[in-house]
Each structure stands twice: as C-alpha cells, then as structure tokens.
C-alpha positions in Angstrom: 4.7 -7.0 42.5 6.6 -10.2 43.2 3.8 -12.3 41.6 3.7 -10.0 38.6 7.4 -10.4 38.0 7.2 -14.1 38.4 4.3 -14.3 35.9 6.2 -12.1 33.5 9.3 -14.2 33.8 7.4 -17.4 33.3 5.9 -16.1 30.0 9.2 -14.9 28.7 10.8 -18.2 29.6 8.2 -20.2 27.7 8.7 -17.9 24.7 12.5 -18.3 24.8 12.2 -22.1 25.2 10.0 -22.5 22.1 12.2 -20.0 20.2 15.3 -22.1 21.0 13.7 -25.3 19.9 12.6 -23.8 16.6 16.0 -22.2 16.1 17.9 -25.5 16.7 15.5 -27.3 14.4 16.1 -24.8 11.6 19.9 -24.6 12.2 20.2 -28.4 12.0 18.8 -28.2 8.5 21.9 -26.2 7.5 24.5 -28.1 9.7 23.6 -31.7 9.0 24.2 -31.8 5.2 27.6 -31.9 3.7 28.4 -28.6 2.0 29.9 -30.2 -1.1 26.9 -32.5 -1.4 24.5 -29.5 -1.2 26.5 -27.5 -3.8 26.5 -30.5 -6.1 22.7 -31.0 -5.7 21.9 -27.4 -6.3 23.3 -27.5 -9.8 21.8 -30.9 -10.6 19.3 -31.2 -13.5 16.5 -32.1 -11.2 17.0 -29.2 -8.8 17.4 -26.7 -11.6 14.1 -27.9 -13.1 12.3 -27.9 -9.7 13.6 -24.4 -8.8 12.7 -23.0 -12.2 9.2 -24.5 -12.1 8.7 -23.4 -8.5 9.7 -19.8 -9.3 7.7 -19.6 -12.5 4.5 -21.1 -11.1 5.0 -19.1 -7.8 5.2 -15.8 -9.7 2.1 -16.7 -11.9 0.1 -17.8 -8.8 1.1 -14.7 -6.8 0.0 -12.4 -9.7 -3.4 -14.1 -9.8 -3.7 -14.1 -6.0 -3.0 -10.3 -6.0 -5.5 -9.7 -8.8 -8.2 -11.3 -6.8 -7.2 -10.6 -3.2 -7.0 -6.8 -3.6 -10.7 -6.4 -4.6 -11.8 -9.0 -2.2 -10.0 -7.3 0.7 -11.4 -3.9 -0.3 -14.9 -5.2 -0.6 -14.8 -7.0 2.8 -13.3 -3.9 4.4 -15.4 -1.1 2.9 -18.8 -2.5 1.9 -21.7 -4.1 3.7 -23.7 -6.6 1.6 -25.9 -9.6 2.0 -23.9 -12.7 2.7 -20.7 -10.9 3.6 -20.1 -13.1 6.6 -20.6 -16.2 4.4 -18.2 -14.9 1.7 -15.5 -14.2 4.4 -16.0 -17.7 5.9 -15.7 -19.5 2.6 -12.7 -17.5 1.4 -11.0 -18.2 4.8 -11.9 -21.9 4.7 -8.7 -23.1 3.0 -6.7 -21.8 6.0 -8.5 -24.3 8.2 -8.5 -27.1 5.6 -5.6 -29.6 5.5 -3.9 -29.0 2.1 -4.7 -32.6 1.1 -8.4 -32.0 1.6 -8.2 -28.8 -0.4 -6.4 -30.6 -3.2 -9.0 -33.3 -3.2 -11.8 -30.7 -3.5 -10.1 -29.1 -6.4 -9.5 -32.4 -8.1 -13.2 -33.2 -7.8 -14.1 -29.7 -9.1 -11.8 -29.7 -12.1 -11.9 -33.4 -12.8 -14.7 -35.2 -14.8 -17.3 -32.5 -14.1 -19.1 -30.0 -16.4 -16.7 -27.3 -15.1 -13.7 -29.4 -15.7 -14.8 -30.3 -19.2 -15.6 -26.6 -19.9 -12.1 -25.6 -19.0 -10.6 -28.6 -20.8 -12.4 -27.5 -24.0 -10.6 -24.1 -23.7 -7.3 -25.9 -23.4 -7.1 -25.5 -19.6 -6.6 -28.9 -18.1 -5.7 -28.5 -14.4 -5.5 -32.2 -13.4 -1.9 -33.6 -13.3 -0.5 -30.7 -15.3 1.7 -27.6 -14.6 -1.5 -25.4 -14.9 -2.8 -27.5 -12.0 0.3 -26.4 -9.9 -0.7 -22.8 -10.5 -4.3 -23.4 -9.5 -3.4 -25.4 -6.4 -1.0 -22.6 -5.3 -3.5 -19.9 -6.0 -6.3 -21.4 -3.9 -3.8 -22.2 -1.1 -2.4 -18.7 -0.9 -5.5 -16.6 -1.6 -7.0 -16.6 1.9 -3.7 -15.3 3.4 -3.5 -12.5 0.9 -7.1 -11.6 1.3 -6.8 -11.3 5.1 -3.7 -9.1 4.8 -5.4 -6.8 2.2 -8.6 -6.5 4.4 -6.5 -5.6 7.4 -4.6 -3.1 5.3 -7.7 -1.3 4.0 -9.2 -1.4 7.5 -6.3 0.8 8.7 -6.8 3.3 5.9 -9.0 6.2 7.1 -12.2 6.2 4.9 -12.3 10.0 5.3 -9.5 10.3 2.7 -11.6 8.5 0.2 -14.6 10.6 1.1 -12.5 13.8 0.4 -11.4 12.3 -2.9 -15.0 11.7 -3.9 -16.0 15.2 -2.8 -13.4 16.6 -5.1 -14.9 14.9 -8.1 -13.2 11.5 -8.3 -15.4 8.5 -9.1 -15.2 5.5 -6.8 -12.9 3.6 -9.3 -10.7 6.6 -9.6 -10.5 7.0 -5.8 -9.6 3.4 -5.5 -6.8 3.6 -8.0 -5.4 7.0 -7.1 -6.0 7.1 -3.3 -6.7 3.7 -1.8 -4.1 1.6 -3.6 -1.2 4.0 -3.1 -2.0 4.2 0.6 -2.1 0.4 0.7 1.2 -0.1 -1.1 3.0 -1.6 1.9 0.2 -4.0 2.5 0.2 -5.0 -1.1 3.9 -5.7 -0.9 3.5 -7.7 2.3 0.6 -9.7 0.8 2.5 -10.4 -2.4 5.6 -11.6 -0.5 3.7 -13.9 1.8 1.7 -15.2 -1.1 4.8 -16.0 -3.1 6.3 -17.8 -0.1 3.1 -19.7 0.5 2.9 -20.7 -3.2 6.5 -21.9 -3.3 5.9 -24.0 -0.2 2.5 -25.5 -1.2 2.8 -29.3 -1.1 -0.4 -31.2 -0.3 -2.7 -29.3 -2.7 -0.2 -29.6 -5.6 0.4 -33.3 -4.9 -3.3 -34.1 -5.2 -4.4 -31.9 -8.0 -1.2 -31.7 -10.2 0.4 -34.9 -9.1 4.0 -35.4 -7.9 5.4 -36.4 -11.2 9.2 -36.4 -11.6 10.5 -33.6 -13.9 6.9 -32.7 -14.9 5.0 -31.2 -12.0 8.0 -31.3 -9.6 8.3 -28.2 -7.6 10.6 -27.9 -4.6 8.3 -29.4 -1.9 7.6 -32.3 -4.3 11.4 -32.7 -4.8 11.8 -33.0 -1.1 9.0 -35.5 -0.8 10.1 -37.7 -3.8 13.8 -37.8 -2.7 12.9 -38.7 0.9 10.8 -41.5 -0.6 13.7 -42.6 -2.7 16.1 -42.4 0.3 18.1 -39.6 -1.4 18.6 -37.5 1.7 21.1 -35.2 0.1 18.7 -33.9 -2.5 15.9 -33.8 0.0 17.9 -31.7 2.4 19.1 -29.4 -0.4 15.5 -28.6 -1.4 14.6 -28.1 2.2 17.4 -25.5 2.5 16.3 -23.7 -0.6 12.7 -23.5 0.8 14.0 -22.3 4.2 16.0 -19.5 2.5 13.0 -18.4 0.5 10.9 -18.3 3.7 13.5 -16.3 5.6 13.7 -13.7 2.9 9.8 -13.5 2.7 9.5 -13.1 6.5 12.2 -10.4 6.5 10.5 -8.4 3.8 7.1 -8.9 5.4 8.4 -7.6 8.8 10.0 -4.6 7.1 6.7 -3.8 5.3 4.7 -4.1 8.5 7.0 -1.6 10.3 6.1 1.1 7.8 2.3 0.3 7.5 
C-alpha cells in the first residue's frame, strides 16, 4: 500500500510540475508586454489586416475541412474496403509531418505541375496567394478533424442506423436524419479544433502562400515577421491573440466532449 501511494504521488507530482511550467510560460505572455503597447498594436493597420485575414481564411478552411472530414470519418468508422488502412495512414500523415515539409509537398504539387497548371487555368492559383493560405490550413487541419469524426461515429451505436434502415430510410437518409444529429457534439468539437488549428497554422502557410507583409499575413506570420524585424510589441500582441483563440477553442472542445 505504501509503494502504491508513493507511485501515485510521484505521477501526480510530475503532472503538477509540467502543468506549472506550462502555466508560467503562458502567463508570462500576458504579463511581459505593456498593456498600452498591446492596446495600441491591436488597433494597428497591420494587426487588423492580419486578424481579418486569419478569421476569413480560418472560417473558409474550417468549412472545407468539415465538408470532407465528416464523410471521411464516417467511411473509416462504418465501412470495410480495400486499402482502408492505407487511406487512414495517408490522411493521418500530415499529423506526423513537420508543417514545413507539408508546405513543401503542397508547393511542389500546386506549383509548375500539370495539376497546378490545371487549377491555374480555372483561376485557382494557390502559390503565394490568399487561396494558398486556405489550402495550407485545410491540409493541416483535416487529419485532426477526420480523427475526431471517426471517433465520434465509432461511439454511435450502429443498431440505431439499422433500425432506421429497417423503417424504410435509405442509407443517405439515415446518415442525414440519424447519424449526423447523433454526432452533432463531435461535429462541433471537430469544427472548433479545426478552426483553432487553421488560425495557428504557420509552416505550411509560409511555404505555400508565402509570408508576404499585408498580403498573405495571417497572425502566425505577423508574429514571425515582427520577431524578425525586432518589433517585439507587435509579435507579443499577435501571440496573445493566438493564445486567446486557443483558450476559447479548448474550452468549447472540453464542453462538447463532456456531453458526447
């Protein structure tokens, strides 16, 4: 019993120690900057542009992520098909990839290739453009959303869908009228995490869309550029905004998880 209590105490102590380090690191972000400097920077032309572009591209990317992650999650949860393991591995691959590598892969894909030229002919140029920001955010956030949606559908009892089918609903009708409503909390959690991930995407955006001042400048790019310039006030302000978005996203995600 004594050894058990000692082991338990040691694990709790490690958890508290790491939590304290992270807490002090985050708190320092809010305590170090001067409040007047932060207030001034928030209403600067650069910050307003960066914030607007981040929110706009984040919302567009999140919408696209949900459009694709819901069917992907459902297919991986409910169906058995040839190559399922391969599909799951490839979709999850960006989670293990450094963002810079993912950005390089996307740059090569949408650059001077037949696919890139095909999209360009349709007016969809993703290299060093705002559209590229959306695509970079999309591919960065998709694996996380797909994982959440698969887990969500895994927890839904398939017998409810079988009952729906036995009462005359087709498979698409069952999916829309039964499966999706039951998965609503998972959809919410997935959308929130995707939005936070899109807002915070840096490396993929930097390589594919570029870090161009007042053009493809989202919040992480603002942080990066201003640190490069030595403008710590603006860099810290963008960091604070990103931290606040993350806090809100995690809070909503935890609340959604509690009712899953």
